[in-house]
N, C-alpha and C positions, 0 to 999 in steps of 0.2 A: 595299431591305428596305420600302419604304414602302408607302402601300397608295392606288391611286389608283381614283377610280369618278369616269365621266361618264355624263348622263342629256340625251336630246332628245328628247322626245314632245309628248303634248296632259295630263301628268297635272303637278300640282306640282311642280318638282324636289329640290326643299330636303328633303322627310320621305326620297323614293327614294336622293339624297346621305349622308344621315345613317344609314340605315338599314345600305347600303353599307359602311359605313366601319366600324359595327359588325362586322360580319360579316368586316373585313381587319382587327381587332386584332390576332389571331394575329403581325400581322406583326411587331407591336414596334413604339412610336412615342412620342414624347414632344410630341409637339402637331397640331393639327389645325386642318383649316380648306376651308370651301366658298368658290364663286363662283357666284353663277346671274344670267345677262343678266336685267335689269330695267328696261321702260318706256324703254330706249336708252342704260341706263347698267350698270355690271356693280358687281353689290352682295357685296362679298365680306365676309366674316366668319371669323376665324380666333383661336387662343386655343393659349397655351403650357396640356401634361398631357393629359390623358385627353377623349374624346370629352365626357364628363359636363359638362365647364366649357364648349364649345363649344355645347350643349344650354344651360346655364344659361343663356349672353349672346344667344341669341338667341329666346330664353324669350318669345314675346307680341311677335315682333317678325320672327318669320320673313322672311331675303326670298322674294317672290314670282314666279315666272316657273316657264316649262319649259324651261329648258334652265341646263343647271349643268354644276359642274367639284368634285368634293371630292378630298380629300387628308388622310392622316395621316405622319405625318414623321420619321423617324428620323435624326437629327443625323448629319451630316456633316462639313460646312461650316458651321461658324457654330456657334454655344452656340443651345440651345431658349431660345426666346422666343417672342412674337407678332410681332416683327418679322420674325425665318426664317420662319414658319410661312409655309406655302404655302396659300394660291398667290400666285402673284406676280404683279405687274404691270409691266408698260414705262412713259416716264416721263410720257405722257400719257393713263395708264388705259385705251386703245384695247386691249392685249392683254391678256391671262392667261392664268395657265401653271401647269401641275401638272406636276410632276417625280421619278423615281423613276430611281436609279441618278447617277452621279458622271461630271461634264464635266471631265475632265481636262484643256482647256487653258483654263481657266476664266480664269485670273490675266492672262493673252494679251490673251484678247479682253475681257477689262475693264479691261485698261489702254487700247486701243486704242476703245473705246467711248465711258469716259469723257474721253478725248481727244476724240473726236467731239463732245463736249455732252452726254451720255446721264447722267445724276443717279443712283448707287442707294440705293436705300432699306434693304439689307437685306445679312449677310458671306456669303449662299449661290451656290454654284456657278450653279443655278437661275435664280437674276435674270437670268445674263448670258444665259441663252435668250430669255426674254420682251423684253430690248434689242434684242439678236439680229434676231428677228424682225420687229419693230418699225422698222428699219433696213432693212429689206427690203420691207416692208409698202405697198402700193401700189392697194389695195383686193381682192386677191386673197389670202387667207389661206393655200391651200393651197399657194399659189405660196411664201408667205414663208418656212412649214415647210420645205418643200423645200431651198431656199436654205440655211437657216438650219443644219439637220441635215448638210450636205456640211461644214460649218465643224467643226459639234461634233465633237470626239476624244473616245472613252470611252464611257462607257452612258447610256442614255438612255432610258426611255417617256415622252414628252411627249406632254400631252393641253391643244389650246388651245382659247380660244373669244374671239373680236372683237368689241367694242363694234357696230359697224354690218354684224356678218356672223349675225343671229340666227335663220338657218335652217340652221346645220351645227356640228356640233365636227369640230376638224383634230386628227388624232394623228400621233406616228409614232416608231419602236422600233429599237432599235439595242442587243442584249444584256442589255435589261433587258424583263421579261416585261409582256405587253401581251392582249386578248382581246376581243374586241365579239362583244355578246349583241345577238340580232334576236330583235326584239318585233312587233308588230299596229301599226303606226303608230309606233314609239319602237324606238330605240338604244341602248344604252347601252354602256360602254367598264369598261374597269376592270384589273386586274392579276392579280385569280384569279376563277373564274366563280363563287367562293361570294359574290360582291359583287351578284350580278344572277340567283342562281339562281332564288329564290323568283317572278321574272316571265316570264324564260325558258330555255329549256335549249338553242334553238338557237345554238350559237359560230361563229365564228372566230377562229384562232389565228391571229396577226399575225408576220409573219419580221421577221427582221431586214433595214432601213434600206427598210422598207414604211411610203411615207404615208400613211394614213387621213381619209375623209372624212364622216362619218355624218352621216345627216337623219334625219328623223322617217318618208322613204319609201325610207330602203335604206342600202347603203355600198357606195364607191366605197373604191378600193386601186390605189395607184399606186408603181411604183417611182423613186429621186429624180431620174431624168429626167424625170418625168411617164408615163412607157406604162401602162396598167391593168393591173392579174394581175388573172386569175382563181384564184379561194381558193373550197377547198370547204368549203361547210358542216357542222359537227360536231355529231351531237347529245348531250349531256351524259346518261352511265347514270345517273345519283346524283339523287336531289333533295336539294329546299333543307332536308328533316325530318331527315337524313344528318349535316348542320353543325348540328345544334341538340343540346341540352346531354340531350335523353331522361330528364327527370327526373336526373340526376347532380349534386352538386356541382358538378364542372369534368369540360370536354371531359378533360381528361387521364384521370381513373377511368374515364367512358363508354369513351374507345379502348382501354385497358387490357380495357375487359371486351369486348370487337369483337373483340380477335384470334381464338377458337377463327374466325366466320365469317370475320373478311379470310383468315385461312389457309387455308380452305376453297375461298372464292372465287377466290385466288392458285394452288389446285391444279388446281382445275377444269379439264378438256381438257387438262391436261399429264400426270395419271399416271391412267390408268383405274383404274375401281374391279375391273378385273382385275388389276390389280398388274405389267401384265406388263410393261411399257416407261414409256418418256417419251417422250414428244413434243412439241417445242418449234420450230415453223415461226417462232416470231416471230424467234430469232436470224439467220436469214433467211442459213443458211451452208449449202454443199452440204455432204456427207460428204466429199469430197476437199478442199475448206478446214477441214475441221475436222484431217484430217488429217495437212496441211500442218503446222500450228499447231507451235513448238517452244518457247514463252514467252508467258506469260499476264502482263498488267500491268492491275492494277486499280487505277484510279482515283475518293478518295471523300475526305469530307469530315466531321469528327466522327462521330455516328453511321455513317452512313453510312460509314465508314472502319472503326469496329470492325466490320459487316456485310464490308467485305472480307477483314480478316482471318480470319473463320472461313471465307470464301470459300479463302483461301489453305491453309491446313490441310485442307478438302474435298479441294482441286481437286487437290492434292498427292500425297495419301493417296490418292485414287481414279482419276486421270488418270493420275498420273506424269507430269506437266505441270510445268517448273519455274513459280513463280505470284510476283512482286515487287508486292509494296502501293505503295501512293505515295499523302500528301498531297497534295490536289492542287493547294495554294498552293505547295508545292514544286518539283514536277513541273513545274512549269513556267518556272519560273527558270532549269532545268536543261536540260544535253544527253542526253537518256534515250535508252539505247539499245534501241532499236524498229526492226523494219523488217516486211516484208509478211508475213513465217513467224509474227508475234507477234499474238497478239490484245488490245485494251485494253476491260476493261468498266469503264464509270462507273455508280457507283449514286452517286444525289441524289434524295430522294424528290420535290421541285421539279420536277428534273428542270430547273432553271434555275439553279443554283450555281451562279456564272461562274466561280471558280477550276476548278469539274468540266468545264464548260463550254469551259473554254481548256485545260486538260489533254485533253480529245477533241479536239479540234481540230488539238493539236500532234501525237498519234498517227496521226490522220488523215496529217496533212502526210507524215509517216514512212513512211507506206504499212502501215500497220498494218488489218488487219478492227475492225469496233469496233463494241462489243453495249452497250445503254443497259438498266439496272435503272432504271426509276422508276414513281410514283404515278400524273404525271397524262398524259393522253391529250393528244397536240398539242402538247407542253413540245419547249424548245429542243433538250433533249439527245434524245426523241424522233426527233424531225425532225432532226437531224445524224446519227444511227449508222447504220451499213448495218441494224442489227435494232435490236431494243427486245422485250423482255419487262417487261410491266407488273406493278406488284405487289396490282395490285384490292384494295389495304386502305379504297378510298371515302376522301373527304375525311377530312384529319389537321390538325386546330385548334389542339389545344394546341401551344405551340412546342417542347417537350420531346417527343421523336419516340419513342412504343411502337410502335403497331399497321406503322409504316412499316418502324420496324427488324424485326419479327419475318416479314414478308413479305416483305422483300429475304432474308434468311436464307433460307426458305422455296425462292426462286428459285436462289441459290447452288448450295445442294444441287441443286436440279433441271439447272442445268446440269451441276454436276459429276457424277451418275447420266449424264446423256445422253452429255457426254463420252466419257465410259469406255463409254458405251453403242457408240458411234460406233467408238472405237479400241481396243475390246477390249482392256481393261486390266481390270476386273474379276469374276472369277470368278460366273458366272451366278447360282449359290446366295446368296452375298453381297449381289450387286445385289439380287435379292429379297428377303433380311432389307431390305434396306435402302429399297427401297420401303416396303413394308409398314407400316417406322416413320415413313416419312415419314407413310402413310396415318391413323397414331394420333395424330400430334401434335395438330390441332386437337381429338380427344376427350379427350386427357392435358390439355391446356390449361384445358379445361371444367373437369376436375376439382380444379383449382387454383382455379380463381377461384371456385367454389362456398363453399369456406370457406377463409379466408384470416386466421381470426382469430388465430393466431399471429405473424402478421406484425404485425400494427395493434398488439398486445402486446408484442411486440419494438421497435416503432417510440415507441411511450409509454413504454420504459425509456430508448430512448439518443436520443431526440432534441434533446436538452441537452447532449449529451457533443461534446466539443471537435473531434473529427475522427474520419474510417470511416478501417480500409484494406483493400480488396476484395483478396484473394488467390485463385490460382489455377493451373495448372498445364495446358499442352496445350491443345487448341481454345478452353477457358474461360477461358484470360488475358483474351480480346475482352471477355467476359463478365465480368469482372472491370471492365475498364478502362469497359464501355459502364455496371456499374452507379456506379462512383467517377462517371462523367458525367453521371449522373441526378441522381445528390444534392448535387451541386456547383449546377449547373440551374436546379433549382427550390426547393431549401434554403438556399441561399447557406452549405454548410458544408467545409473543407476534406475532403476527399478523393483518396486515391489508389489506384489498381489497378494493381496487381506480383503478377510472374511469384514464385511461393511457393516458387522455386529461389534466388530474388536476394534474401528477406528479408535475411540474414547481410552481405550488401554495402549496406546502409543504413539500410531501413526499419525495421529493428526500435529504432533506436533510438526511433522515434517512440512506442513499446510504454507504453502505462501507463494506472491505473485509468478515465480518461477519454476512452481514445481507443480506438472499437469496432474489432475485425477481423470482420470479414465473410467466413465461408472456403468456397469453392467445392469443396465434398466429395461431389459425384458419383460413381455407379458408373465407372472410368477406369482406363487400366496404370498412373496414378500416385497411387493414392488411399492407398496406404500412406505413398510420399510427404508428400503434403496433411497426414494426419494428427499427421506428426513433427514439419509444421511450426508446427498448430494448438500441439502438447506446447511448441513456442519461446513461443509468444505465451501462455500462459497460465501456461508459468515464470514470464513476468515481469509474471503481474499483469493480464494482458489480457482481458478478455472476448471470447467470440466466438462469434458466430453463424454454425449451420453450416444452408447449404442442402447436402440429403443426401436420399436416394431414400426413399420413403414406408415400405419396410421394411428398412431399414441400420438393424440393431441396437448396432451395434460403435460408431458415431459418437457414442450417449447418454454416453460412457466419455469423451468429449473438450470435449465442446461445451459453451457456457452455456445456450443455447437452438437449436434444430432446426427449420428450414423447411422441406416435403418438400413434395419434388416426386415425379409419375410417373417410375418408370427406363425410361430408352431407351437407343438406341445411345449410346455416348459423345459420337458424331461429331454426332449430331443433338440433342445437351441443350442448345445454348448456348439454342434457341425456350423450351424449357421455365422454364429457368435464369432468360432473361430476367422472367418476368413477377413472380416473387416480389421480385426487381431493383427492377423500375418500383413495383409496389406500395410497397414500406421508404419508395422515395423519396419516393414521394408523401405516406402518412404523417409521417414525417419532416417533411416539407415545411408539413403542414398546423398543427404547432406552431410555428412561424419563419420561416412568409413570406405575405404577406396575398393573394399572385397567384400563382398555381400555373399557371396556365395562359398567362399572360406575366409569366414573370420577366426582372426590372429588367435592363437592359443587354443584350438577346436579340432574334432576331428568329426569322421560322420560316424565311421562305427568304433567304440573302446573297446578293444577286444585284451587290454592290459589296465589293472590294477590302478 
């Protein structure tokens, strides 16, 4: 979850490191620090709290030097404190390390190193890496990091500098994201390309168990045995301006407004303007492979799990293939029924979510064909899956996912239509209707975003309520769960998403005049049922906000407030329903939370268990 930045070049490292860490703030952190090679020593500065505290601490006395590393920490081992903040050093101050991940055998290694005379200054697992590298160091930092990496268990992206080797930085990766940026006479290392994108768009994505040596002149990549590895240089196709707020108060609001563009980009080249078919070459499956599939397992966490729920409804209805959805952190600890006729679909915005990656590997080991849906080119999920479908949402900086979610929905719809097309399970006229409906979604999303004054008025009314109940039926149950998650994430308010038919089995006890209900009441097979559920809430003095279609007059006799969305096919409606739910969470949060983009205790990319 932490953010890592490294720089070596001709410019002063400190401002580049601080700027890079600012661009990684979305990942979540509780302390920050930098280390700069300086006149034969390593100048380390670190502080608990936000980057502003670190900036204040170095104001007027910033470390000088052209080689350095930086880190934002999200605590796993040891409380947030100056002592536990990264970077960490060995006993002599020769070796300095920043680390993202969890070293699972740190206790065993720490006991051994203490017995051998090493003195520890923090409670972190990371400091073990610094002392272990010190143990192996004989003047060759790359060799020492390689030896230490072979002993470390768990997940790590390590970036290391040595006092006596000022001409390079050494890094290692296992299960935690790490990317190299290639400039002119300079190189960068980071957890995410956003950290250095203003300087270069030429990148190399580091694989597991790679050792990296970067210098002013270039980069060398090696395996754990020291053998050189050739890696392809990629060109990032979005620029630094896309990672700025662009005049919006928060990244989250900007990213909500980017959804029409993101939806169009995700459709582009997959659904032609003639709307005659869907093409998904990125699936990397033959027609014969697709016809052999007798079961689909979808693996995801959080918001991506809700996209999987929509995928289950869509694929089962259109393709008649049974679909199981799994919370990734649960799948990895059981023995799922997966074989060579199973398609495993993993969904992850970052492509680096550790539980999802482990679930992917579990499915591959059992013989499944694997497909990743991700937003990040070259991410671990993209590299390890048999096929990959990118969402083309562009960088998503706010912790609470918005455009990543709706573009994930777009991809699962495309998959459902493509599988139905190959397997012949959908009437051609019905398939044409759905393709036309998909094509219209970006424009309909724009209509919602052109005027959402009713959402703002509702947020002003309900932001001080004790909680929210989101209820829906059918495919929009996923929307109810996602809406509740959003308001919990950023407004810190109790919320539940529930199947409306389950109201009498418990949730109805929560209803009172200070507990608002958001009912998703768009056109559906169960519209009359949801109206009955609304009446049940009203009979108990509950207030109801309905998400309903633009020309629905019936709903006016049921709900206290109505937020309108354009009418579309029921199966496609979660895309449009998501937008007012995101806006509702955002505007409720403005009245309750000081930091919408970086909610407390959360991080954008969960790369540790």
